[in-house]
NUKOLKOL-689561 format. One record per residue (C-alpha): residue number from 1; residue in three letters; chain; y, x, z. Coordinates in steps of 0.25 Angstrom, whole numbers. Layout:
<sites>
SITE num residuo cadena north  east    up
SITE NUM     ALA      A     Y     X     Z
...
</sites>
This chain:
<sites>
SITE num residuo cadena north  east    up
SITE   1     MET      A     1     1     0
SITE   2     THR      A    12     6    -4
SITE   3     THR      A    27     6     6
SITE   4     ASP      A    32    -7    -2
SITE   5     GLU      A    20   -14     0
SITE   6     GLN      A    17   -11    14
SITE   7     PRO      A    23   -22    24
SITE   8     ILE      A    35   -19    33
SITE   9     ARG      A    30   -25    46
SITE  10     ILE      A    39   -30    57
SITE  11     GLY      A    37   -29    70
SITE  12     THR      A    42   -40    80
SITE  13     ARG      A    40   -47    92
SITE  14     ALA      A    33   -62    91
SITE  15     SER      A    46   -71    96
SITE  16     GLN      A    52   -80    88
SITE  17     LEU      A    65   -71    88
SITE  18     ALA      A    58   -59    85
SITE  19     LEU      A    50   -64    73
SITE  20     TRP      A    64   -70    67
SITE  21     GLN      A    69   -58    66
SITE  22     ALA      A    57   -51    62
SITE  23     HIS      A    56   -60    49
SITE  24     TYR      A    71   -60    48
SITE  25     VAL      A    70   -44    45
SITE  26     SER      A    57   -47    38
SITE  27     ASP      A    67   -57    28
SITE  28     LEU      A    77   -44    28
SITE  29     LEU      A    67   -35    23
SITE  30     LYS      A    60   -44    12
SITE  31     SER      A    75   -45     5
SITE  32     VAL      A    74   -29     4
SITE  33     THR      A    61   -25     2
SITE  34     MET      A    46   -31    -4
SITE  35     ARG      A    38   -25     7
SITE  36     PRO      A    29   -36    12
SITE  37     ILE      A    34   -39    29
SITE  38     GLU      A    25   -42    40
SITE  39     ILE      A    28   -47    55
SITE  40     VAL      A    20   -41    66
SITE  41     HIS      A    22   -47    79
SITE  42     ILE      A    23   -37    92
SITE  43     SER      A    22   -42   106
SITE  44     THR      A    30   -36   115
SITE  45     THR      A    32   -34   130
SITE  46     GLY      A    43   -44   131
SITE  47     ASP      A    36   -54   124
SITE  48     GLN      A    22   -52   131
SITE  49     GLN      A    30   -54   145
SITE  50     GLN      A    35   -66   145
SITE  51     THR      A    37   -69   161
SITE  52     GLN      A    42   -56   166
SITE  53     PRO      A    57   -52   166
SITE  54     LEU      A    59   -42   155
SITE  55     HIS      A    66   -32   164
SITE  56     GLN      A    52   -29   170
SITE  57     LEU      A    45   -27   157
SITE  58     GLY      A    49   -13   154
SITE  59     ASN      A    63    -6   150
SITE  60     VAL      A    66    -9   137
SITE  61     GLY      A    60   -15   123
SITE  62     VAL      A    51   -26   131
SITE  63     PHE      A    53   -34   117
SITE  64     THR      A    54   -22   107
SITE  65     ARG      A    44   -10   112
SITE  66     GLU      A    31   -16   106
SITE  67     VAL      A    38   -21    92
SITE  68     GLN      A    42    -5    91
SITE  69     LEU      A    29     0    94
SITE  70     ALA      A    22    -8    84
SITE  71     LEU      A    32    -1    74
SITE  72     LEU      A    28    13    80
SITE  73     ASP      A    13    12    80
SITE  74     GLY      A    14     6    65
SITE  75     ARG      A    12    -9    67
SITE  76     ALA      A    26   -13    62
SITE  77     ASP      A    35    -5    53
SITE  78     ILE      A    48   -12    59
SITE  79     ALA      A    52   -19    72
SITE  80     VAL      A    61   -30    73
SITE  81     HIS      A    70   -33    86
SITE  82     SER      A    80   -39    92
SITE  83     LEU      A    89   -29    91
SITE  84     LYS      A    93   -30   106
SITE  85     ASP      A    80   -30   110
SITE  86     LEU      A    77   -15   105
SITE  87     PRO      A    80    -4   115
SITE  88     THR      A    91     6   111
SITE  89     ILE      A    83    17   113
SITE  90     THR      A    76    21   101
SITE  91     THR      A    60    21   101
SITE  92     PRO      A    55    34    96
SITE  93     GLY      A    51    33    81
SITE  94     LEU      A    58    20    77
SITE  95     VAL      A    72    16    72
SITE  96     LEU      A    81     4    72
SITE  97     ALA      A    82     2    57
SITE  98     GLY      A    87   -10    54
SITE  99     VAL      A    97   -20    59
SITE 100     PRO      A   100   -33    50
SITE 101     VAL      A   113   -42    51
SITE 102     ARG      A   113   -46    65
SITE 103     GLY      A   114   -59    71
SITE 104     PRO      A   122   -67    81
SITE 105     MET      A   123   -56    93
SITE 106     PHE      A   128   -65   104
SITE 107     ASP      A   122   -72   115
SITE 108     CYS      A   121   -87   118
SITE 109     LEU      A   122   -98   129
SITE 110     VAL      A   111  -107   125
SITE 111     PHE      A   111  -121   132
SITE 112     PRO      A    99  -131   133
SITE 113     SER      A    97  -140   120
SITE 114     THR      A    95  -152   128
SITE 115     GLY      A   107  -151   135
SITE 116     ASP      A   122  -157   135
SITE 117     VAL      A   131  -145   134
SITE 118     THR      A   144  -148   133
SITE 119     THR      A   149  -133   134
SITE 120     LEU      A   144  -121   128
SITE 121     ALA      A   149  -110   136
SITE 122     LEU      A   145  -101   146
SITE 123     ASP      A   157  -104   155
SITE 124     SER      A   152  -119   154
SITE 125     LEU      A   139  -116   162
SITE 126     GLN      A   137  -122   176
SITE 127     LYS      A   136  -113   187
SITE 128     ARG      A   123  -107   191
SITE 129     ALA      A   119  -110   177
SITE 130     ARG      A   105  -105   174
SITE 131     VAL      A   107   -96   161
SITE 132     GLY      A    94   -91   156
SITE 133     THR      A    94   -76   149
SITE 134     GLY      A    85   -64   152
SITE 135     SER      A    95   -54   148
SITE 136     LEU      A   104   -44   158
SITE 137     ARG      A   115   -45   148
SITE 138     ARG      A   116   -59   147
SITE 139     LYS      A   115   -61   161
SITE 140     ALA      A   125   -52   165
SITE 141     GLN      A   136   -56   156
SITE 142     LEU      A   133   -71   159
SITE 143     LEU      A   134   -69   174
SITE 144     PHE      A   147   -59   170
SITE 145     HIS      A   154   -72   166
SITE 146     ARG      A   146   -84   175
SITE 147     PRO      A   139   -77   187
SITE 148     ASP      A   137   -90   192
SITE 149     LEU      A   126   -91   182
SITE 150     ASP      A   112   -91   186
SITE 151     VAL      A   106   -82   172
SITE 152     LEU      A    90   -83   174
SITE 153     PRO      A    81   -75   167
SITE 154     ILE      A    74   -80   154
SITE 155     ARG      A    63   -75   146
SITE 156     GLY      A    56   -80   132
SITE 157     ASN      A    60   -82   117
SITE 158     VAL      A    72   -90   114
SITE 159     ASP      A    64  -103   112
SITE 160     THR      A    57  -101   125
SITE 161     ARG      A    71  -100   131
SITE 162     LEU      A    76  -110   125
SITE 163     LYS      A    65  -120   130
SITE 164     LYS      A    67  -115   145
SITE 165     LEU      A    81  -118   142
SITE 166     ASP      A    80  -133   138
SITE 167     ALA      A    68  -136   149
SITE 168     GLY      A    81  -133   160
SITE 169     GLU      A    77  -118   166
SITE 170     TYR      A    90  -114   162
SITE 171     ASP      A   105  -120   159
SITE 172     VAL      A   107  -110   148
SITE 173     LEU      A   100   -97   141
SITE 174     VAL      A   107   -86   135
SITE 175     LEU      A   101   -82   121
SITE 176     ALA      A   105   -73   109
SITE 177     ALA      A   111   -81    97
SITE 178     ALA      A   104   -73    88
SITE 179     GLY      A    90   -78    94
SITE 180     LEU      A    96   -93    93
SITE 181     HIS      A   100   -91    79
SITE 182     ARG      A    88   -85    73
SITE 183     LEU      A    78   -94    78
SITE 184     GLY      A    87  -106    76
SITE 185     PHE      A    88  -112    91
SITE 186     ALA      A   100  -121    87
SITE 187     LYS      A    98  -134    97
SITE 188     TRP      A   102  -125   109
SITE 189     PRO      A   118  -125   112
SITE 190     ARG      A   123  -113   113
SITE 191     VAL      A   136  -103   113
SITE 192     GLU      A   137   -89   111
SITE 193     LEU      A   141   -80   121
SITE 194     GLN      A   149   -69   115
SITE 195     PRO      A   156   -58   119
SITE 196     PRO      A   164   -56   128
SITE 197     MET      A   157   -66   137
SITE 198     VAL      A   143   -61   133
SITE 199     TYR      A   139   -49   125
SITE 200     PRO      A   126   -48   117
SITE 201     ALA      A   116   -38   117
SITE 202     VAL      A   116   -25   110
SITE 203     GLY      A   110   -27    97
SITE 204     GLN      A   109   -42    99
SITE 205     GLY      A   106   -52    88
SITE 206     ALA      A   103   -40    78
SITE 207     VAL      A    88   -37    75
SITE 208     GLY      A    83   -22    74
SITE 209     ILE      A    73   -18    65
SITE 210     GLU      A    64    -5    69
SITE 211     CYS      A    57     5    60
SITE 212     ARG      A    50    18    62
SITE 213     GLU      A    60    30    62
SITE 214     ASP      A    51    37    51
SITE 215     ASP      A    50    23    41
SITE 216     GLN      A    61    28    32
SITE 217     SER      A    59    16    21
SITE 218     LEU      A    58     5    32
SITE 219     ARG      A    72    12    38
SITE 220     ASP      A    79    10    25
SITE 221     LEU      A    73    -3    22
SITE 222     LEU      A    78    -9    36
SITE 223     ARG      A    93    -2    32
SITE 224     THR      A    93   -13    21
SITE 225     ILE      A    92   -23    30
SITE 226     THR      A   101   -19    41
SITE 227     ASP      A   116   -23    43
SITE 228     GLY      A   125   -13    46
SITE 229     PRO      A   134   -18    55
SITE 230     THR      A   124   -23    62
SITE 231     PHE      A   116   -10    64
SITE 232     HIS      A   129    -3    69
SITE 233     SER      A   132   -13    77
SITE 234     VAL      A   119   -13    85
SITE 235     LEU      A   118     2    84
SITE 236     ALA      A   133     2    92
SITE 237     GLU      A   126    -8   101
SITE 238     ARG      A   114    -1   104
SITE 239     GLN      A   119    12   106
SITE 240     LEU      A   128     6   117
SITE 241     LEU      A   117     3   124
SITE 242     ASN      A   109    15   122
SITE 243     GLU      A   120    21   128
SITE 244     LEU      A   120    14   140
SITE 245     GLU      A   105    15   143
SITE 246     ALA      A   105    -1   146
SITE 247     GLY      A    94    -6   138
SITE 248     CYS      A    93   -17   129
SITE 249     HIS      A    94   -27   140
SITE 250     ALA      A   106   -23   149
SITE 251     PRO      A   119   -31   154
SITE 252     VAL      A   124   -24   141
SITE 253     GLY      A   131   -32   129
SITE 254     CYS      A   137   -27   116
SITE 255     TRP      A   145   -33   106
SITE 256     SER      A   146   -28    92
SITE 257     HIS      A   159   -35    85
SITE 258     PHE      A   167   -34    72
SITE 259     GLU      A   182   -35    74
SITE 260     LYS      A   194   -33    63
SITE 261     ASP      A   194   -17    67
SITE 262     GLY      A   179   -18    65
SITE 263     GLN      A   166   -16    74
SITE 264     HIS      A   166   -16    88
SITE 265     LEU      A   156   -16   100
SITE 266     ASP      A   158   -22   114
SITE 267     ALA      A   148   -21   126
SITE 268     VAL      A   148   -24   141
SITE 269     VAL      A   138   -19   152
SITE 270     LEU      A   137   -29   164
SITE 271     SER      A   130   -28   177
SITE 272     LEU      A   118   -38   178
SITE 273     ASP      A   125   -46   187
SITE 274     GLY      A   135   -48   177
SITE 275     ARG      A   146   -44   189
SITE 276     GLU      A   151   -31   180
SITE 277     ARG      A   154   -30   165
SITE 278     ILE      A   159   -19   157
SITE 279     SER      A   163   -18   143
SITE 280     ALA      A   167    -8   132
SITE 281     SER      A   172   -11   117
SITE 282     ALA      A   173    -1   105
SITE 283     PRO      A   174    -2    90
SITE 284     ILE      A   163     3    81
SITE 285     ASN      A   170    15    72
SITE 286     GLY      A   163    14    59
SITE 287     ASP      A   148     8    57
SITE 288     ARG      A   140    21    55
SITE 289     GLU      A   128    21    65
SITE 290     LYS      A   134    34    72
SITE 291     ALA      A   146    25    75
SITE 292     ALA      A   139    13    80
SITE 293     GLU      A   132    22    88
SITE 294     GLU      A   144    30    95
SITE 295     LEU      A   151    16    98
SITE 296     GLY      A   138    12   105
SITE 297     ARG      A   140    26   115
SITE 298     ARG      A   155    26   117
SITE 299     LEU      A   153    11   120
SITE 300     ALA      A   143    15   131
SITE 301     GLU      A   152    26   136
SITE 302     GLN      A   163    15   139
SITE 303     LEU      A   153     6   146
SITE 304     ARG      A   148    18   154
SITE 305     GLU      A   163    22   158
SITE 306     GLN      A   164     7   164
SITE 307     GLY      A   151     8   172
SITE 308     ALA      A   141     4   162
SITE 309     ASP      A   129    13   169
SITE 310     ARG      A   131     6   182
SITE 311     LEU      A   129    -8   176
SITE 312     LEU      A   117    -4   168
SITE 313     GLU      A   110     3   179
SITE 314     SER      A   101    -7   183
SITE 315     THR      A    97   -12   169
SITE 316     ARG      A    93     2   163
SITE 317     SER      A    78     0   167
SITE 318     PRO      A    75   -13   164
SITE 319     SER      A    78   -24   155
SITE 320     SER      A    80   -38   152
SITE 321     ASP      A    77   -47   140
SITE 322     ASP      A    89   -50   131
SITE 323     SER      A    81   -55   121
SITE 324     ASN      A    85   -68   114
</sites>
């Protein structure tokens, strides 16, 4: 079988959202190559352990590690991830080779589909309202604005969480707008939580595609489906998180956005209880890879000068679910 005839095997988790992303990448590849595409389902630690809090399951990579192993041992040719779940420390032998155009990047406050909602706003929630999220980042930012809220942990895929919401276990949920949009969950009332109220996770809304570092033909192919502005935005965001040694799920929010004078990167770091919050902002000078990474380093240094290390110390070992 020649190289042109060999299938491209996409390694992915088997959750609804992960499969949507895998098929999305498959369709993009079909537009630029005649090679057949196969989807390879991989079960991860985060999928196998549905009852334990994720911070008890290990340090990082609970939704990506096994998919990367499948890539390294040859069961898959590329790995597709929600980029916000992918650790910023590069796995030896692998490279982030593709980042398509980014989807919606903000979080949403989601209300029950059966409820009578008159005002869709964080400020409209009653005192001690039960807010479901498994994310330290979301929890800290919510408590910064509304310390009276009862922020409760929740596990499961998007549909599982929404069922728990409608069953009355929570008053509202906080979920990623990208997942709701991609899976077509339209009947649940929602409002986007945008900066400066809530900053998204590093890489949120973006799909990351890894391949083996020595597979130049696939690296070249993945470059053709990569969106330049998205790629350089997430490089800056990921470099920021890496410099802070914070991990994928620390209380760090980041927002890449475009203004009249060009692209900007804003970031916040919070204490776990939301009582302390520091921020920094800077423009991206140019669109090259080195410029984006240098911006991430510069912004991390600004945050460190304000005390980011102290705020992040308790989160550098454990992690918490920021998925969906």
